[in-house]
N, C-alpha and C positions, 0 to 999 in steps of 0.2 A: 512289241513295247514287251521288256518283259517281265518274270513270274511280280518282283514288286510291285511297278509301276501298275500291273494291273488288277493289284490283289489294295492297296494307295486307289486306286480311277473307280472299285466297285464300294468302297467304303463309304469314299464320294458321296456316288447314286445313292448309296442308302442315307446318308443326311442330305442330302436336295431331295430323295420322293422323301424321305418321313417330316421333311419341312412345309412339304409342298401341303402333305395331306394335313400337316395338321391343321390350316387353316380352317376355322369353324365358317365358314359360308356363310350357314344357316343362322346362327348366332348375331355373326356380323346383319347379314340385310335385312333382319325380321329387327333389331335396332336402330337401323338409321331409317326403317320406317315408320318407327315411331311405334311401334307392336309389345316395346320392352325385351324383358327375358325369355324367349323362346323355350328357354328349361322351364319358367313357373306356367306352362300350356299346355293341356296336354299329356302324353307321356311322358314330355319331362326330355325326347333326344333332341338331338341337333340337325336332323336332315331334313328331308322333302315331304315328309310323309307328316310328320307333327310341325311343319312350315301350314302345310293344307287348312291344317285345322285354325288358322288362324281366319279363313275364309278370306286369305289372299293366294291366289290360283297362282295369278305372273308371279308374285314370290315363289312360291315352293316350286315353279317350274323352273326358274334363275338358280333357287339352287340343285333342283338335281343337275343340271346344267353344268355347272359349275363345278361341282362335286364331283360329279363324270370327267370335268375337264384337268380336272389337278392329279387325277391320277394316270390320265391319257397323255398329258404331258410328263411327266411321271418316267413312264416306260419310255416314250421318245425319245427322251434327253437318253435314258439308258440304254437304246439302240445305236445312237450317232454316235455312243459313247465308247461303252464294249459290247456289242452285239447283242445276244441272247439275253449272255448269263447279265448283260447289265441292265437289262427290260426286266429281265427275272427280279434283282438288285433292287431298283427303281418301284418299279407295280407295285411288289409288296411292302417294301415302307411306306407308300404311300396306302397301303390300308391302312395299316400300324398307326400311322401317321392322323390317318382319322377318328380309328380307335379311340385312341390314347391320343389327345392332343397334349403338349407340354401349358400351352399355355389354358387348356380348364381341365388343373390338377388330373391329368390323364385318363377324365371323363369325358369321352365320343360321342359322334352314333356309333351306326351297326353296320356300315361301308357297304350297302349293299348300290349305292348309283359309283361308288370309288372302284370300289368291287368289277363295274361292267365297267364304269371308265378304263380300269388296268387292262380288262377284257377283251374290249374293242379298236384299243393302239393293239396290244398282243398280237391279236390274230383277230381279222373285223368278223370273218364267217365264223367263229366261234360264237363270236359276242353277238352279233344280230341274232343269230338262230334262239341263243341264251334268252334275250332280249323279248322275243315273241313268243316265248313260255314266260313271261316275266309280267309282259301284257295280254296276254290271251288268260293264262289264270286268274292273275287280279281282276280280269274282265268278265269274266263269267262266278268266280265266289266273291266278286266285290272284297275281298282280304285280301291287304297289298300285303302281309307277311307271308303270306302261304303262294302268292306268285313270287314271290323274293326268294325262300325258301327251295319253290321247287325249279325256280330257273338260275341258281347258282349250285343247287343241285347237280343240273346235266351237264352247269359247263364245263369239269374236266370231262367228260365223256367229243361232247362238243370238240372243244380244241384240243386231245390226243389225234382225233382221227381230222379235222383245219390243219395241224400246226406239228403235231408230233412230242415228245414228253416232254419237252423243257416246258412246253404252253404249258401244258396239262397237268404237269405238278404247278407251277403258279397259280393255275385255276382252282387246283384239290386244297394247296396252303390257303388261298381265300373263300373256300368255302367253308374249308373249317372253322375261321375266322367269325367267321360272316355268321355260323351255326351256333357256334358260343355263345356270341353277343343277342341273341335272337331265342334266350332260354325261358323265358320268362314268356312270348311269344309263341314257341313251340309247344307249355304245359297248357296253357290257354286252347289253341287250338287241340292240343287232346282233350282240352274239357270240353270243347265250344260255346267258349264263352269269347274266344278273341273277337274284337269289334272287325262292323263293317266298316268299308271306305264312307268320309262322311260322318260317320255314327263314330260314340267311345270318347274313348281316349289312346 
């Protein structure tokens, strides 16, 4: 493959990844279930944690799975067409699409589930380790954002040892984006006012 072809492929994978990431499954599923616009509930976020605030656990689980799946598909498509750099481009674009979906005036979710879908596909061992941190922290603290932030912060370290610098760089980029989108949660965590799972916004 020539250099221009490689660049064209990476651009195409970036577009594909973004479009996959931009599918707002939380919003689509809650509307299909007759629960209205999820953006008018709880935190106003379109992710699984806010879908859970509707009281529909199955819908929240489906949102979590589909948000992760779109990230994984973007990575696997990228890997198939352009190896490691293709998975990097597709995976990062999928997270950006979830955070800033064109269909919702660039106001999307917080990127945790999609980010972990990307990580699981790019480096299964690192992804599983980070997910274990997420689940353990959320279980201990009953604060979803605490589990998400701690696990996403650890992900680049896990990725470095499991898969090397390119995947670690992808995990680091995702971590920076996720932390930026959680700025309000971080302020509440520091103030001790972040709501626990099953309560608050």
